[in-house]
N, CA, C and O atoms as a Maestro MAE file, in Angstrom:
{
 s_m_m2io_version
 :::
 2.0.0
}

f_m_ct {
 s_m_title
 :::
 protein
 m_atom[336] {
  # First column is atom index #
  i_m_mmod_type
  r_m_x_coord
  r_m_y_coord
  r_m_z_coord
  i_m_residue_number
  s_m_chain_name
  s_m_pdb_residue_name
  s_m_pdb_atom_name
  i_m_atomic_number
  :::
  1 25 12.757 -0.316 -20.755 1 A "MET " " N  " 7
  2 3 13.238 0.982 -20.326 1 A "MET " " CA " 6
  3 2 12.125 2.030 -20.520 1 A "MET " " C  " 6
  4 15 11.928 2.914 -19.686 1 A "MET " " O  " 8
  5 25 11.424 1.901 -21.623 2 A "ALA " " N  " 7
  6 3 10.404 2.909 -21.940 2 A "ALA " " CA " 6
  7 2 9.254 2.863 -20.898 2 A "ALA " " C  " 6
  8 15 8.682 3.899 -20.559 2 A "ALA " " O  " 8
  9 25 8.923 1.643 -20.393 3 A "GLY " " N  " 7
  10 3 7.928 1.486 -19.365 3 A "GLY " " CA " 6
  11 2 8.327 2.196 -18.085 3 A "GLY " " C  " 6
  12 15 7.490 2.793 -17.409 3 A "GLY " " O  " 8
  13 25 9.596 2.129 -17.758 4 A "LYS " " N  " 7
  14 3 10.096 2.799 -16.504 4 A "LYS " " CA " 6
  15 2 10.039 4.279 -16.685 4 A "LYS " " C  " 6
  16 15 9.693 5.008 -15.755 4 A "LYS " " O  " 8
  17 25 10.384 4.763 -17.911 5 A "ASP " " N  " 7
  18 3 10.302 6.218 -18.185 5 A "ASP " " CA " 6
  19 2 8.914 6.703 -18.099 5 A "ASP " " C  " 6
  20 15 8.662 7.790 -17.580 5 A "ASP " " O  " 8
  21 25 7.979 5.910 -18.605 6 A "ARG " " N  " 7
  22 3 6.553 6.247 -18.624 6 A "ARG " " CA " 6
  23 2 6.085 6.329 -17.171 6 A "ARG " " C  " 6
  24 15 5.426 7.304 -16.809 6 A "ARG " " O  " 8
  25 25 6.398 5.350 -16.330 7 A "ALA " " N  " 7
  26 3 5.997 5.410 -14.909 7 A "ALA " " CA " 6
  27 2 6.631 6.556 -14.256 7 A "ALA " " C  " 6
  28 15 5.979 7.194 -13.428 7 A "ALA " " O  " 8
  29 25 7.831 6.883 -14.541 8 A "GLY " " N  " 7
  30 3 8.551 7.954 -13.920 8 A "GLY " " CA " 6
  31 2 7.955 9.284 -14.246 8 A "GLY " " C  " 6
  32 15 7.833 10.146 -13.376 8 A "GLY " " O  " 8
  33 25 7.576 9.471 -15.499 9 A "ARG " " N  " 7
  34 3 6.894 10.682 -15.953 9 A "ARG " " CA " 6
  35 2 5.580 10.942 -15.250 9 A "ARG " " C  " 6
  36 15 5.293 12.043 -14.782 9 A "ARG " " O  " 8
  37 25 4.767 9.842 -15.195 10 A "ARG " " N  " 7
  38 3 3.419 9.882 -14.539 10 A "ARG " " CA " 6
  39 2 3.674 10.277 -13.117 10 A "ARG " " C  " 6
  40 15 3.033 11.192 -12.600 10 A "ARG " " O  " 8
  41 25 4.591 9.612 -12.478 11 A "GLU " " N  " 7
  42 3 4.880 9.939 -11.070 11 A "GLU " " CA " 6
  43 2 5.377 11.372 -10.837 11 A "GLU " " C  " 6
  44 15 5.009 11.984 -9.835 11 A "GLU " " O  " 8
  45 25 6.196 11.918 -11.732 12 A "SER " " N  " 7
  46 3 6.617 13.316 -11.596 12 A "SER " " CA " 6
  47 2 5.463 14.227 -11.797 12 A "SER " " C  " 6
  48 15 5.395 15.263 -11.135 12 A "SER " " O  " 8
  49 25 4.512 13.899 -12.701 13 A "ILE " " N  " 7
  50 3 3.289 14.797 -12.797 13 A "ILE " " CA " 6
  51 2 2.424 14.709 -11.598 13 A "ILE " " C  " 6
  52 15 1.895 15.723 -11.143 13 A "ILE " " O  " 8
  53 25 2.254 13.520 -11.055 14 A "LEU " " N  " 7
  54 3 1.463 13.313 -9.887 14 A "LEU " " CA " 6
  55 2 2.101 14.038 -8.651 14 A "LEU " " C  " 6
  56 15 1.411 14.659 -7.842 14 A "LEU " " O  " 8
  57 25 3.430 13.921 -8.559 15 A "ALA " " N  " 7
  58 3 4.124 14.627 -7.482 15 A "ALA " " CA " 6
  59 2 3.972 16.132 -7.543 15 A "ALA " " C  " 6
  60 15 3.803 16.807 -6.527 15 A "ALA " " O  " 8
  61 25 4.039 16.649 -8.788 16 A "ALA " " N  " 7
  62 3 3.846 18.082 -9.014 16 A "ALA " " CA " 6
  63 2 2.416 18.544 -8.571 16 A "ALA " " C  " 6
  64 15 2.239 19.561 -7.901 16 A "ALA " " O  " 8
  65 25 1.424 17.731 -8.991 17 A "ALA " " N  " 7
  66 3 0.021 18.084 -8.683 17 A "ALA " " CA " 6
  67 2 -0.196 17.963 -7.186 17 A "ALA " " C  " 6
  68 15 -0.926 18.761 -6.599 17 A "ALA " " O  " 8
  69 25 0.421 16.989 -6.569 18 A "SER " " N  " 7
  70 3 0.239 16.799 -5.129 18 A "SER " " CA " 6
  71 2 0.921 18.003 -4.336 18 A "SER " " C  " 6
  72 15 0.378 18.494 -3.346 18 A "SER " " O  " 8
  73 25 2.079 18.423 -4.805 19 A "SER " " N  " 7
  74 3 2.799 19.539 -4.217 19 A "SER " " CA " 6
  75 2 1.936 20.759 -4.256 19 A "SER " " C  " 6
  76 15 1.804 21.458 -3.252 19 A "SER " " O  " 8
  77 25 1.331 21.040 -5.417 20 A "ILE " " N  " 7
  78 3 0.465 22.179 -5.577 20 A "ILE " " CA " 6
  79 2 -0.686 22.106 -4.575 20 A "ILE " " C  " 6
  80 15 -0.966 23.069 -3.861 20 A "ILE " " O  " 8
  81 25 -1.367 20.915 -4.532 21 A "ALA " " N  " 7
  82 3 -2.449 20.716 -3.708 21 A "ALA " " CA " 6
  83 2 -2.095 20.872 -2.178 21 A "ALA " " C  " 6
  84 15 -2.883 21.391 -1.387 21 A "ALA " " O  " 8
  85 25 -0.898 20.405 -1.827 22 A "ASP " " N  " 7
  86 3 -0.386 20.569 -0.429 22 A "ASP " " CA " 6
  87 2 -0.187 22.016 -0.055 22 A "ASP " " C  " 6
  88 15 -0.494 22.433 1.063 22 A "ASP " " O  " 8
  89 25 0.333 22.788 -1.009 23 A "SER " " N  " 7
  90 3 0.674 24.163 -0.639 23 A "SER " " CA " 6
  91 2 -0.413 25.154 -0.886 23 A "SER " " C  " 6
  92 15 -0.537 26.137 -0.157 23 A "SER " " O  " 8
  93 25 -1.214 24.917 -1.911 24 A "ASP " " N  " 7
  94 3 -2.199 25.944 -2.335 24 A "ASP " " CA " 6
  95 2 -3.683 25.434 -2.347 24 A "ASP " " C  " 6
  96 15 -4.611 26.215 -2.559 24 A "ASP " " O  " 8
  97 25 -3.869 24.136 -2.118 25 A "GLY " " N  " 7
  98 3 -5.231 23.545 -2.113 25 A "GLY " " CA " 6
  99 2 -5.496 22.931 -3.382 25 A "GLY " " C  " 6
  100 15 -4.812 23.228 -4.362 25 A "GLY " " O  " 8
  101 25 -6.462 22.074 -3.448 26 A "LEU " " N  " 7
  102 3 -6.934 21.343 -4.600 26 A "LEU " " CA " 6
  103 2 -7.424 22.244 -5.709 26 A "LEU " " C  " 6
  104 15 -7.279 21.909 -6.885 26 A "LEU " " O  " 8
  105 25 -8.020 23.418 -5.350 27 A "ASP " " N  " 7
  106 3 -8.528 24.295 -6.380 27 A "ASP " " CA " 6
  107 2 -7.383 24.865 -7.236 27 A "ASP " " C  " 6
  108 15 -7.608 25.273 -8.375 27 A "ASP " " O  " 8
  109 25 -6.201 24.893 -6.707 28 A "ALA " " N  " 7
  110 3 -5.025 25.500 -7.400 28 A "ALA " " CA " 6
  111 2 -4.461 24.470 -8.386 28 A "ALA " " C  " 6
  112 15 -3.612 24.832 -9.201 28 A "ALA " " O  " 8
  113 25 -4.895 23.201 -8.348 29 A "VAL " " N  " 7
  114 3 -4.305 22.202 -9.247 29 A "VAL " " CA " 6
  115 2 -5.004 22.304 -10.559 29 A "VAL " " C  " 6
  116 15 -6.075 21.741 -10.784 29 A "VAL " " O  " 8
  117 25 -4.345 23.061 -11.438 30 A "THR " " N  " 7
  118 3 -4.855 23.176 -12.797 30 A "THR " " CA " 6
  119 2 -3.940 22.391 -13.786 30 A "THR " " C  " 6
  120 15 -2.779 22.104 -13.494 30 A "THR " " O  " 8
  121 25 -4.482 22.082 -14.887 31 A "VAL " " N  " 7
  122 3 -3.658 21.375 -15.881 31 A "VAL " " CA " 6
  123 2 -2.340 22.138 -16.166 31 A "VAL " " C  " 6
  124 15 -1.241 21.586 -16.105 31 A "VAL " " O  " 8
  125 25 -2.516 23.415 -16.474 32 A "ARG " " N  " 7
  126 3 -1.405 24.235 -16.810 32 A "ARG " " CA " 6
  127 2 -0.391 24.401 -15.702 32 A "ARG " " C  " 6
  128 15 0.815 24.302 -15.927 32 A "ARG " " O  " 8
  129 25 -0.897 24.660 -14.479 33 A "ALA " " N  " 7
  130 3 0.034 24.734 -13.334 33 A "ALA " " CA " 6
  131 2 0.803 23.525 -13.055 33 A "ALA " " C  " 6
  132 15 1.997 23.539 -12.756 33 A "ALA " " O  " 8
  133 25 0.023 22.393 -13.171 34 A "THR " " N  " 7
  134 3 0.703 21.102 -12.912 34 A "THR " " CA " 6
  135 2 1.711 20.796 -14.034 34 A "THR " " C  " 6
  136 15 2.819 20.353 -13.731 34 A "THR " " O  " 8
  137 25 1.390 21.003 -15.249 35 A "ALA " " N  " 7
  138 3 2.331 20.737 -16.296 35 A "ALA " " CA " 6
  139 2 3.590 21.673 -16.194 35 A "ALA " " C  " 6
  140 15 4.709 21.239 -16.467 35 A "ALA " " O  " 8
  141 25 3.383 22.934 -15.804 36 A "ASP " " N  " 7
  142 3 4.545 23.757 -15.662 36 A "ASP " " CA " 6
  143 2 5.470 23.276 -14.547 36 A "ASP " " C  " 6
  144 15 6.690 23.202 -14.693 36 A "ASP " " O  " 8
  145 25 4.815 22.947 -13.411 37 A "LYS " " N  " 7
  146 3 5.620 22.497 -12.192 37 A "LYS " " CA " 6
  147 2 6.313 21.154 -12.541 37 A "LYS " " C  " 6
  148 15 7.439 20.929 -12.099 37 A "LYS " " O  " 8
  149 25 5.683 20.280 -13.304 38 A "ALA " " N  " 7
  150 3 6.269 18.960 -13.637 38 A "ALA " " CA " 6
  151 2 7.294 19.077 -14.819 38 A "ALA " " C  " 6
  152 15 8.043 18.142 -15.102 38 A "ALA " " O  " 8
  153 25 7.291 20.241 -15.478 39 A "GLY " " N  " 7
  154 3 8.201 20.394 -16.634 39 A "GLY " " CA " 6
  155 2 7.827 19.638 -17.809 39 A "GLY " " C  " 6
  156 15 8.689 19.152 -18.540 39 A "GLY " " O  " 8
  157 25 6.541 19.507 -18.040 40 A "VAL " " N  " 7
  158 3 5.953 18.771 -19.164 40 A "VAL " " CA " 6
  159 2 4.969 19.633 -19.926 40 A "VAL " " C  " 6
  160 15 4.454 20.604 -19.371 40 A "VAL " " O  " 8
  161 25 4.701 19.321 -21.138 41 A "GLY " " N  " 7
  162 3 3.630 20.041 -21.889 41 A "GLY " " CA " 6
  163 2 2.242 19.568 -21.403 41 A "GLY " " C  " 6
  164 15 2.121 18.513 -20.781 41 A "GLY " " O  " 8
  165 25 1.197 20.374 -21.700 42 A "VAL " " N  " 7
  166 3 -0.116 20.117 -21.332 42 A "VAL " " CA " 6
  167 2 -0.610 18.816 -22.072 42 A "VAL " " C  " 6
  168 15 -1.391 18.051 -21.505 42 A "VAL " " O  " 8
  169 25 -0.158 18.582 -23.308 43 A "GLY " " N  " 7
  170 3 -0.506 17.375 -23.996 43 A "GLY " " CA " 6
  171 2 0.047 16.147 -23.350 43 A "GLY " " C  " 6
  172 15 -0.618 15.111 -23.337 43 A "GLY " " O  " 8
  173 25 1.247 16.218 -22.808 44 A "THR " " N  " 7
  174 3 1.871 15.102 -22.114 44 A "THR " " CA " 6
  175 2 1.133 14.798 -20.855 44 A "THR " " C  " 6
  176 15 0.929 13.632 -20.516 44 A "THR " " O  " 8
  177 25 0.713 15.856 -20.127 45 A "LEU " " N  " 7
  178 3 -0.023 15.645 -18.918 45 A "LEU " " CA " 6
  179 2 -1.345 14.983 -19.247 45 A "LEU " " C  " 6
  180 15 -1.787 14.088 -18.526 45 A "LEU " " O  " 8
  181 25 -1.989 15.416 -20.339 46 A "ARG " " N  " 7
  182 3 -3.336 14.840 -20.740 46 A "ARG " " CA " 6
  183 2 -3.105 13.375 -21.212 46 A "ARG " " C  " 6
  184 15 -4.044 12.581 -21.166 46 A "ARG " " O  " 8
  185 25 -1.981 13.029 -21.625 47 A "HIS " " N  " 7
  186 3 -1.791 11.618 -21.986 47 A "HIS " " CA " 6
  187 2 -1.820 10.710 -20.790 47 A "HIS " " C  " 6
  188 15 -2.320 9.588 -20.870 47 A "HIS " " O  " 8
  189 25 -1.274 11.194 -19.642 48 A "TYR " " N  " 7
  190 3 -1.310 10.368 -18.429 48 A "TYR " " CA " 6
  191 2 -2.590 10.552 -17.592 48 A "TYR " " C  " 6
  192 15 -3.067 9.637 -16.921 48 A "TYR " " O  " 8
  193 25 -3.103 11.749 -17.666 49 A "PHE " " N  " 7
  194 3 -4.380 12.085 -16.915 49 A "PHE " " CA " 6
  195 2 -5.345 12.807 -17.894 49 A "PHE " " C  " 6
  196 15 -5.364 14.037 -17.907 49 A "PHE " " O  " 8
  197 25 -6.120 12.107 -18.687 50 A "PRO " " N  " 7
  198 3 -6.942 12.677 -19.726 50 A "PRO " " CA " 6
  199 2 -8.052 13.692 -19.149 50 A "PRO " " C  " 6
  200 15 -8.527 14.587 -19.849 50 A "PRO " " O  " 8
  201 25 -8.393 13.489 -17.916 51 A "THR " " N  " 7
  202 3 -9.391 14.452 -17.353 51 A "THR " " CA " 6
  203 2 -8.856 15.016 -16.019 51 A "THR " " C  " 6
  204 15 -7.996 14.416 -15.374 51 A "THR " " O  " 8
  205 25 -9.380 16.160 -15.638 52 A "GLN " " N  " 7
  206 3 -9.129 16.765 -14.371 52 A "GLN " " CA " 6
  207 2 -9.476 15.778 -13.206 52 A "GLN " " C  " 6
  208 15 -8.749 15.615 -12.226 52 A "GLN " " O  " 8
  209 25 -10.638 15.152 -13.415 53 A "LYS " " N  " 7
  210 3 -11.070 14.172 -12.351 53 A "LYS " " CA " 6
  211 2 -10.066 13.093 -12.147 53 A "LYS " " C  " 6
  212 15 -9.772 12.725 -11.009 53 A "LYS " " O  " 8
  213 25 -9.512 12.558 -13.248 54 A "GLU " " N  " 7
  214 3 -8.497 11.485 -13.099 54 A "GLU " " CA " 6
  215 2 -7.246 11.976 -12.330 54 A "GLU " " C  " 6
  216 15 -6.653 11.240 -11.542 54 A "GLU " " O  " 8
  217 25 -6.871 13.241 -12.588 55 A "LEU " " N  " 7
  218 3 -5.781 13.831 -11.889 55 A "LEU " " CA " 6
  219 2 -6.128 14.016 -10.379 55 A "LEU " " C  " 6
  220 15 -5.313 13.711 -9.508 55 A "LEU " " O  " 8
  221 25 -7.300 14.500 -10.107 56 A "PHE " " N  " 7
  222 3 -7.689 14.694 -8.664 56 A "PHE " " CA " 6
  223 2 -7.808 13.348 -8.027 56 A "PHE " " C  " 6
  224 15 -7.355 13.187 -6.894 56 A "PHE " " O  " 8
  225 25 -8.397 12.343 -8.688 57 A "ASP " " N  " 7
  226 3 -8.560 10.971 -8.132 57 A "ASP " " CA " 6
  227 2 -7.224 10.412 -7.745 57 A "ASP " " C  " 6
  228 15 -7.080 9.791 -6.692 57 A "ASP " " O  " 8
  229 25 -6.219 10.634 -8.613 58 A "ALA " " N  " 7
  230 3 -4.828 10.139 -8.368 58 A "ALA " " CA " 6
  231 2 -4.214 10.877 -7.086 58 A "ALA " " C  " 6
  232 15 -3.544 10.257 -6.260 58 A "ALA " " O  " 8
  233 25 -4.480 12.198 -6.982 59 A "ILE " " N  " 7
  234 3 -3.987 12.888 -5.840 59 A "ILE " " CA " 6
  235 2 -4.648 12.344 -4.578 59 A "ILE " " C  " 6
  236 15 -3.953 12.069 -3.600 59 A "ILE " " O  " 8
  237 25 -5.909 12.189 -4.570 60 A "VAL " " N  " 7
  238 3 -6.593 11.693 -3.428 60 A "VAL " " CA " 6
  239 2 -6.209 10.264 -3.059 60 A "VAL " " C  " 6
  240 15 -6.055 9.937 -1.882 60 A "VAL " " O  " 8
  241 25 -6.058 9.422 -4.069 61 A "ALA " " N  " 7
  242 3 -5.563 8.045 -3.845 61 A "ALA " " CA " 6
  243 2 -4.213 8.021 -3.192 61 A "ALA " " C  " 6
  244 15 -3.966 7.223 -2.288 61 A "ALA " " O  " 8
  245 25 -3.296 8.926 -3.662 62 A "ARG " " N  " 7
  246 3 -1.962 9.033 -3.138 62 A "ARG " " CA " 6
  247 2 -2.075 9.441 -1.658 62 A "ARG " " C  " 6
  248 15 -1.365 8.875 -0.826 62 A "ARG " " O  " 8
  249 25 -2.932 10.391 -1.307 63 A "ARG " " N  " 7
  250 3 -3.030 10.799 0.072 63 A "ARG " " CA " 6
  251 2 -3.542 9.772 0.950 63 A "ARG " " C  " 6
  252 15 -3.043 9.591 2.061 63 A "ARG " " O  " 8
  253 25 -4.592 9.032 0.475 64 A "VAL " " N  " 7
  254 3 -5.173 7.879 1.249 64 A "VAL " " CA " 6
  255 2 -4.106 6.803 1.482 64 A "VAL " " C  " 6
  256 15 -4.000 6.220 2.561 64 A "VAL " " O  " 8
  257 25 -3.328 6.566 0.433 65 A "ASP " " N  " 7
  258 3 -2.222 5.471 0.561 65 A "ASP " " CA " 6
  259 2 -1.191 5.865 1.660 65 A "ASP " " C  " 6
  260 15 -0.686 5.014 2.392 65 A "ASP " " O  " 8
  261 25 -0.901 7.185 1.744 66 A "THR " " N  " 7
  262 3 0.045 7.586 2.737 66 A "THR " " CA " 6
  263 2 -0.545 7.627 4.195 66 A "THR " " C  " 6
  264 15 0.199 7.592 5.175 66 A "THR " " O  " 8
  265 25 -1.895 7.701 4.294 67 A "ILE " " N  " 7
  266 3 -2.510 7.843 5.577 67 A "ILE " " CA " 6
  267 2 -2.780 6.419 6.192 67 A "ILE " " C  " 6
  268 15 -2.547 6.155 7.371 67 A "ILE " " O  " 8
  269 25 -3.290 5.535 5.288 68 A "ILE " " N  " 7
  270 3 -3.718 4.250 5.747 68 A "ILE " " CA " 6
  271 2 -2.562 3.212 5.651 68 A "ILE " " C  " 6
  272 15 -1.931 3.018 4.613 68 A "ILE " " O  " 8
  273 25 -2.352 2.594 6.767 69 A "ASP " " N  " 7
  274 3 -1.298 1.575 6.887 69 A "ASP " " CA " 6
  275 2 -1.916 0.186 6.547 69 A "ASP " " C  " 6
  276 15 -2.642 -0.409 7.343 69 A "ASP " " O  " 8
  277 25 -1.597 -0.277 5.361 70 A "ASP " " N  " 7
  278 3 -2.169 -1.613 4.916 70 A "ASP " " CA " 6
  279 2 -1.422 -2.784 5.556 70 A "ASP " " C  " 6
  280 15 -1.862 -3.929 5.446 70 A "ASP " " O  " 8
  281 25 -0.334 -2.518 6.201 71 A "SER " " N  " 7
  282 3 0.435 -3.627 6.735 71 A "SER " " CA " 6
  283 2 -0.321 -4.490 7.704 71 A "SER " " C  " 6
  284 15 -0.115 -5.703 7.747 71 A "SER " " O  " 8
  285 25 -1.220 -3.875 8.505 72 A "VAL " " N  " 7
  286 3 -1.999 -4.607 9.436 72 A "VAL " " CA " 6
  287 2 -3.047 -5.457 8.732 72 A "VAL " " C  " 6
  288 15 -3.301 -6.595 9.127 72 A "VAL " " O  " 8
  289 25 -3.628 -4.927 7.733 73 A "VAL " " N  " 7
  290 3 -4.665 -5.636 6.958 73 A "VAL " " CA " 6
  291 2 -4.039 -6.878 6.210 73 A "VAL " " C  " 6
  292 15 -4.626 -7.956 6.118 73 A "VAL " " O  " 8
  293 25 -2.824 -6.628 5.698 74 A "LEU " " N  " 7
  294 3 -2.105 -7.643 4.910 74 A "LEU " " CA " 6
  295 2 -1.426 -8.680 5.806 74 A "LEU " " C  " 6
  296 15 -0.982 -9.700 5.279 74 A "LEU " " O  " 8
  297 25 -1.316 -8.491 7.102 75 A "ASP " " N  " 7
  298 3 -0.581 -9.375 7.952 75 A "ASP " " CA " 6
  299 2 -1.458 -10.593 8.240 75 A "ASP " " C  " 6
  300 15 -2.350 -10.535 9.086 75 A "ASP " " O  " 8
  301 25 -1.209 -11.660 7.556 76 A "THR " " N  " 7
  302 3 -2.055 -12.842 7.751 76 A "THR " " CA " 6
  303 2 -1.744 -13.564 9.093 76 A "THR " " C  " 6
  304 15 -2.515 -14.430 9.506 76 A "THR " " O  " 8
  305 25 -0.682 -13.235 9.742 77 A "SER " " N  " 7
  306 3 -0.375 -13.870 10.956 77 A "SER " " CA " 6
  307 2 -1.247 -13.206 12.144 77 A "SER " " C  " 6
  308 15 -1.387 -13.779 13.224 77 A "SER " " O  " 8
  309 25 -1.785 -12.028 11.871 78 A "ALA " " N  " 7
  310 3 -2.700 -11.320 12.854 78 A "ALA " " CA " 6
  311 2 -4.073 -11.934 12.739 78 A "ALA " " C  " 6
  312 15 -4.490 -12.412 11.685 78 A "ALA " " O  " 8
  313 25 -4.770 -11.901 13.884 79 A "SER " " N  " 7
  314 3 -6.172 -12.476 13.900 79 A "SER " " CA " 6
  315 2 -7.089 -11.602 13.023 79 A "SER " " C  " 6
  316 15 -6.814 -10.415 12.846 79 A "SER " " O  " 8
  317 25 -8.134 -12.152 12.495 80 A "LEU " " N  " 7
  318 3 -9.025 -11.443 11.635 80 A "LEU " " CA " 6
  319 2 -9.579 -10.190 12.328 80 A "LEU " " C  " 6
  320 15 -9.693 -9.127 11.717 80 A "LEU " " O  " 8
  321 25 -9.922 -10.336 13.618 81 A "ASP " " N  " 7
  322 3 -10.351 -9.136 14.409 81 A "ASP " " CA " 6
  323 2 -9.380 -8.059 14.334 81 A "ASP " " C  " 6
  324 15 -9.785 -6.912 14.147 81 A "ASP " " O  " 8
  325 25 -8.130 -8.307 14.462 82 A "ALA " " N  " 7
  326 3 -7.080 -7.292 14.529 82 A "ALA " " CA " 6
  327 2 -6.876 -6.679 13.172 82 A "ALA " " C  " 6
  328 15 -6.350 -5.571 13.072 82 A "ALA " " O  " 8
  329 25 -7.282 -7.380 12.101 83 A "ARG " " N  " 7
  330 3 -7.122 -6.841 10.730 83 A "ARG " " CA " 6
  331 2 -8.278 -6.031 10.210 83 A "ARG " " C  " 6
  332 15 -8.205 -5.459 9.123 83 A "ARG " " O  " 8
  333 25 -9.358 -5.976 10.988 84 A "ILE " " N  " 7
  334 3 -10.534 -5.301 10.480 84 A "ILE " " CA " 6
  335 2 -10.437 -3.828 10.825 84 A "ILE " " C  " 6
  336 15 -11.334 -3.055 10.489 84 A "ILE " " O  " 8
  :::
 }
 m_bond[335] {
  # First column is bond index #
  i_m_from
  i_m_to
  i_m_order
  :::
  1 1 2 1
  2 2 3 1
  3 3 4 2
  4 3 5 1
  5 5 6 1
  6 6 7 1
  7 7 8 2
  8 7 9 1
  9 9 10 1
  10 10 11 1
  11 11 12 2
  12 11 13 1
  13 13 14 1
  14 14 15 1
  15 15 16 2
  16 15 17 1
  17 17 18 1
  18 18 19 1
  19 19 20 2
  20 19 21 1
  21 21 22 1
  22 22 23 1
  23 23 24 2
  24 23 25 1
  25 25 26 1
  26 26 27 1
  27 27 28 2
  28 27 29 1
  29 29 30 1
  30 30 31 1
  31 31 32 2
  32 31 33 1
  33 33 34 1
  34 34 35 1
  35 35 36 2
  36 35 37 1
  37 37 38 1
  38 38 39 1
  39 39 40 2
  40 39 41 1
  41 41 42 1
  42 42 43 1
  43 43 44 2
  44 43 45 1
  45 45 46 1
  46 46 47 1
  47 47 48 2
  48 47 49 1
  49 49 50 1
  50 50 51 1
  51 51 52 2
  52 51 53 1
  53 53 54 1
  54 54 55 1
  55 55 56 2
  56 55 57 1
  57 57 58 1
  58 58 59 1
  59 59 60 2
  60 59 61 1
  61 61 62 1
  62 62 63 1
  63 63 64 2
  64 63 65 1
  65 65 66 1
  66 66 67 1
  67 67 68 2
  68 67 69 1
  69 69 70 1
  70 70 71 1
  71 71 72 2
  72 71 73 1
  73 73 74 1
  74 74 75 1
  75 75 76 2
  76 75 77 1
  77 77 78 1
  78 78 79 1
  79 79 80 2
  80 79 81 1
  81 81 82 1
  82 82 83 1
  83 83 84 2
  84 83 85 1
  85 85 86 1
  86 86 87 1
  87 87 88 2
  88 87 89 1
  89 89 90 1
  90 90 91 1
  91 91 92 2
  92 91 93 1
  93 93 94 1
  94 94 95 1
  95 95 96 2
  96 95 97 1
  97 97 98 1
  98 98 99 1
  99 99 100 2
  100 99 101 1
  101 101 102 1
  102 102 103 1
  103 103 104 2
  104 103 105 1
  105 105 106 1
  106 106 107 1
  107 107 108 2
  108 107 109 1
  109 109 110 1
  110 110 111 1
  111 111 112 2
  112 111 113 1
  113 113 114 1
  114 114 115 1
  115 115 116 2
  116 115 117 1
  117 117 118 1
  118 118 119 1
  119 119 120 2
  120 119 121 1
  121 121 122 1
  122 122 123 1
  123 123 124 2
  124 123 125 1
  125 125 126 1
  126 126 127 1
  127 127 128 2
  128 127 129 1
  129 129 130 1
  130 130 131 1
  131 131 132 2
  132 131 133 1
  133 133 134 1
  134 134 135 1
  135 135 136 2
  136 135 137 1
  137 137 138 1
  138 138 139 1
  139 139 140 2
  140 139 141 1
  141 141 142 1
  142 142 143 1
  143 143 144 2
  144 143 145 1
  145 145 146 1
  146 146 147 1
  147 147 148 2
  148 147 149 1
  149 149 150 1
  150 150 151 1
  151 151 152 2
  152 151 153 1
  153 153 154 1
  154 154 155 1
  155 155 156 2
  156 155 157 1
  157 157 158 1
  158 158 159 1
  159 159 160 2
  160 159 161 1
  161 161 162 1
  162 162 163 1
  163 163 164 2
  164 163 165 1
  165 165 166 1
  166 166 167 1
  167 167 168 2
  168 167 169 1
  169 169 170 1
  170 170 171 1
  171 171 172 2
  172 171 173 1
  173 173 174 1
  174 174 175 1
  175 175 176 2
  176 175 177 1
  177 177 178 1
  178 178 179 1
  179 179 180 2
  180 179 181 1
  181 181 182 1
  182 182 183 1
  183 183 184 2
  184 183 185 1
  185 185 186 1
  186 186 187 1
  187 187 188 2
  188 187 189 1
  189 189 190 1
  190 190 191 1
  191 191 192 2
  192 191 193 1
  193 193 194 1
  194 194 195 1
  195 195 196 2
  196 195 197 1
  197 197 198 1
  198 198 199 1
  199 199 200 2
  200 199 201 1
  201 201 202 1
  202 202 203 1
  203 203 204 2
  204 203 205 1
  205 205 206 1
  206 206 207 1
  207 207 208 2
  208 207 209 1
  209 209 210 1
  210 210 211 1
  211 211 212 2
  212 211 213 1
  213 213 214 1
  214 214 215 1
  215 215 216 2
  216 215 217 1
  217 217 218 1
  218 218 219 1
  219 219 220 2
  220 219 221 1
  221 221 222 1
  222 222 223 1
  223 223 224 2
  224 223 225 1
  225 225 226 1
  226 226 227 1
  227 227 228 2
  228 227 229 1
  229 229 230 1
  230 230 231 1
  231 231 232 2
  232 231 233 1
  233 233 234 1
  234 234 235 1
  235 235 236 2
  236 235 237 1
  237 237 238 1
  238 238 239 1
  239 239 240 2
  240 239 241 1
  241 241 242 1
  242 242 243 1
  243 243 244 2
  244 243 245 1
  245 245 246 1
  246 246 247 1
  247 247 248 2
  248 247 249 1
  249 249 250 1
  250 250 251 1
  251 251 252 2
  252 251 253 1
  253 253 254 1
  254 254 255 1
  255 255 256 2
  256 255 257 1
  257 257 258 1
  258 258 259 1
  259 259 260 2
  260 259 261 1
  261 261 262 1
  262 262 263 1
  263 263 264 2
  264 263 265 1
  265 265 266 1
  266 266 267 1
  267 267 268 2
  268 267 269 1
  269 269 270 1
  270 270 271 1
  271 271 272 2
  272 271 273 1
  273 273 274 1
  274 274 275 1
  275 275 276 2
  276 275 277 1
  277 277 278 1
  278 278 279 1
  279 279 280 2
  280 279 281 1
  281 281 282 1
  282 282 283 1
  283 283 284 2
  284 283 285 1
  285 285 286 1
  286 286 287 1
  287 287 288 2
  288 287 289 1
  289 289 290 1
  290 290 291 1
  291 291 292 2
  292 291 293 1
  293 293 294 1
  294 294 295 1
  295 295 296 2
  296 295 297 1
  297 297 298 1
  298 298 299 1
  299 299 300 2
  300 299 301 1
  301 301 302 1
  302 302 303 1
  303 303 304 2
  304 303 305 1
  305 305 306 1
  306 306 307 1
  307 307 308 2
  308 307 309 1
  309 309 310 1
  310 310 311 1
  311 311 312 2
  312 311 313 1
  313 313 314 1
  314 314 315 1
  315 315 316 2
  316 315 317 1
  317 317 318 1
  318 318 319 1
  319 319 320 2
  320 319 321 1
  321 321 322 1
  322 322 323 1
  323 323 324 2
  324 323 325 1
  325 325 326 1
  326 326 327 1
  327 327 328 2
  328 327 329 1
  329 329 330 1
  330 330 331 1
  331 331 332 2
  332 331 333 1
  333 333 334 1
  334 334 335 1
  335 335 336 2
  :::
 }
}
């Protein structure tokens, strides 16, 4: 159960940071603003994202994951040319 809570808290922090970035731009994503929006303390946020870069990397990775459709790449029934 603790692992699930941990993943949920990390996800809520990332969702808050992504929401700030979507509405106000990446420059507006500060530790304090993100912690406030996620309803956690700055120390808690730093536990999951020790540096600003790690938080930014997670936001960017989340955006890329929503843009890129891996299903074609992972579809082994499709030809190699179709998966590239």
